[in-house]
C-alpha positions as CSV (number, residue, x, y, z in Angstrom):
1,M,186.1,16.9,240.6
2,N,186.4,18.0,244.2
3,E,188.9,20.5,245.5
4,N,191.2,17.9,247.0
5,R,191.5,16.1,243.7
6,I,192.3,19.4,242.0
7,Q,195.1,20.1,244.5
8,E,196.5,16.6,243.9
9,L,196.6,17.2,240.2
10,L,198.4,20.5,240.7
11,V,201.3,18.6,242.1
12,L,201.7,16.6,238.9
13,E,201.2,19.8,236.8
14,R,204.1,21.4,238.7
15,A,206.2,18.3,238.2
16,I,205.7,18.3,234.4
17,D,205.8,22.1,234.3
18,Y,202.4,22.2,232.4
19,R,199.1,23.7,233.5
20,F,196.1,22.1,232.0
21,S,193.3,24.3,230.6
22,N,191.1,21.2,231.0
23,P,192.1,19.4,234.2
24,R,189.5,16.7,233.5
25,L,191.8,15.4,230.8
26,L,194.5,14.8,233.4
27,D,192.0,13.3,235.8
28,T,190.9,10.9,233.1
29,A,194.5,10.0,232.3
30,L,194.9,8.9,235.9
31,T,191.7,6.8,236.1
32,H,192.2,3.1,235.8
33,R,189.5,0.9,234.3
34,S,189.1,-0.9,237.6
35,Y,187.9,2.3,239.2
36,V,185.4,3.0,236.5
37,N,184.1,-0.6,236.7
38,E,183.5,-0.2,240.5
39,N,182.1,3.4,240.2
40,Q,179.8,3.3,237.3
41,D,177.5,5.8,238.9
42,C,180.3,8.5,238.8
43,A,180.1,8.9,235.0
44,V,183.9,9.0,234.5
45,D,186.0,7.6,231.7
46,D,189.0,5.3,232.1
47,N,192.4,6.1,230.7
48,E,192.6,3.4,228.0
49,R,191.8,5.6,225.0
50,L,194.3,8.2,226.2
51,E,196.8,5.5,226.7
52,F,196.4,4.4,223.1
53,L,196.9,7.9,221.8
54,G,199.8,8.6,224.2
55,D,201.7,5.6,222.9
56,A,201.6,7.0,219.4
57,V,202.5,10.6,220.5
58,L,205.4,9.3,222.6
59,Q,206.7,7.2,219.7
60,L,206.5,10.3,217.4
61,C,208.1,12.7,219.9
62,I,210.9,10.3,220.8
63,S,211.5,9.7,217.1
64,D,211.7,13.4,216.5
65,L,214.1,13.9,219.4
66,L,216.4,11.1,218.2
67,V,216.5,12.3,214.5
68,R,217.5,15.7,215.7
69,K,220.0,14.5,218.3
70,F,221.7,12.0,216.1
71,P,221.5,13.4,212.6
72,N,224.0,10.9,211.1
73,S,222.7,7.7,212.8
74,P,221.1,5.0,210.6
75,E,217.4,4.1,211.0
76,G,218.2,0.8,212.6
77,Q,220.3,2.4,215.4
78,L,217.6,5.0,216.0
79,S,214.9,2.3,216.2
80,K,217.0,0.4,218.8
81,I,217.4,3.6,220.9
82,R,213.7,4.4,220.6
83,S,212.6,0.9,221.6
84,S,214.9,1.1,224.7
85,L,213.1,4.4,225.7
86,V,209.5,3.6,224.8
87,N,208.9,0.4,226.7
88,E,207.4,-0.5,230.1
89,K,210.5,-0.1,232.2
90,P,211.6,3.5,231.4
91,L,208.0,4.6,231.2
92,A,207.2,3.2,234.6
93,E,210.4,4.7,236.1
94,T,209.4,8.1,234.7
95,A,205.9,7.7,236.1
96,K,207.5,6.9,239.5
97,R,209.7,10.0,239.3
98,L,206.6,12.0,238.7
99,S,204.7,10.2,241.6
100,I,201.9,9.2,239.2
101,G,201.2,6.1,241.2
102,A,200.0,8.1,244.2
103,L,197.5,10.0,242.0
104,L,195.9,7.0,240.3
105,L,192.2,6.3,240.8
106,L,192.1,2.5,241.2
107,G,189.4,0.0,242.0
108,R,189.6,-1.9,245.2
109,G,191.0,-5.1,243.7
110,E,193.7,-3.3,241.8
111,E,194.6,-1.2,244.9
112,L,194.9,-4.4,247.0
113,S,197.1,-6.1,244.4
114,G,199.6,-3.2,244.5
115,G,198.4,-1.5,241.3
116,R,200.1,1.8,242.3
117,R,203.5,0.1,242.0
118,K,202.8,-2.2,239.0
119,P,205.1,-1.2,236.1
120,S,202.4,-1.9,233.5
121,V,199.8,0.3,235.3
122,L,202.4,3.1,235.8
123,A,203.6,2.9,232.1
124,D,200.0,2.9,230.8
125,A,199.1,5.9,233.0
126,F,202.2,7.8,231.9
127,E,201.2,7.3,228.2
128,A,197.7,8.5,229.1
129,V,199.2,11.6,230.7
130,I,201.2,12.3,227.5
131,A,198.0,12.0,225.5
132,A,196.2,14.4,227.9
133,I,199.0,16.9,227.4
134,Y,198.9,16.5,223.7
135,T,195.1,16.9,223.6
136,D,195.2,19.9,225.9
137,G,198.3,21.7,224.6
138,G,199.2,20.4,221.2
139,Y,202.3,18.8,219.7
140,E,205.0,21.4,220.4
141,T,204.1,21.6,224.1
142,T,204.1,17.8,224.4
143,R,207.3,17.4,222.5
144,A,209.1,19.9,224.8
145,I,207.8,18.1,227.9
146,I,208.9,14.7,226.6
147,E,212.3,16.1,225.6
148,R,212.8,17.4,229.2
149,L,211.7,14.1,230.7
150,F,213.7,11.8,228.4
151,L,216.8,13.8,227.3
152,S,218.9,12.5,230.1
153,L,217.9,8.9,229.2
154,V,219.1,9.4,225.6
């Protein structure tokens, strides 16, 4: 990872108020499979495995937040609130607020088709960033960051 990339990632670290001990995790979280397919000689991983983990971590952290915030609400109501928060639209909007699109490593085709603005790409990258935080800093750190990012949406 070159110095320019490190400086770019620092902008996101400041936005989420978290400093990675392993910045490569964040770089991987922002690497789309199209970039890896077109740059196989770079020996980098795409963000799909992190996206998978991030989805589960996000579900757990939002569930935890809702149970604490609404101690008397029934499960059905909590499920509806959670599903309204953990879906493509609010995740993509959160990614936009954090300027994640500008930091994505995309292949040429994805770049030309507007990948930096696609809600699905942004939401997936955001989930991958959540997994990177979780992997680097653990559950409590991740929970606190998610709470800061989503409390106003609740």
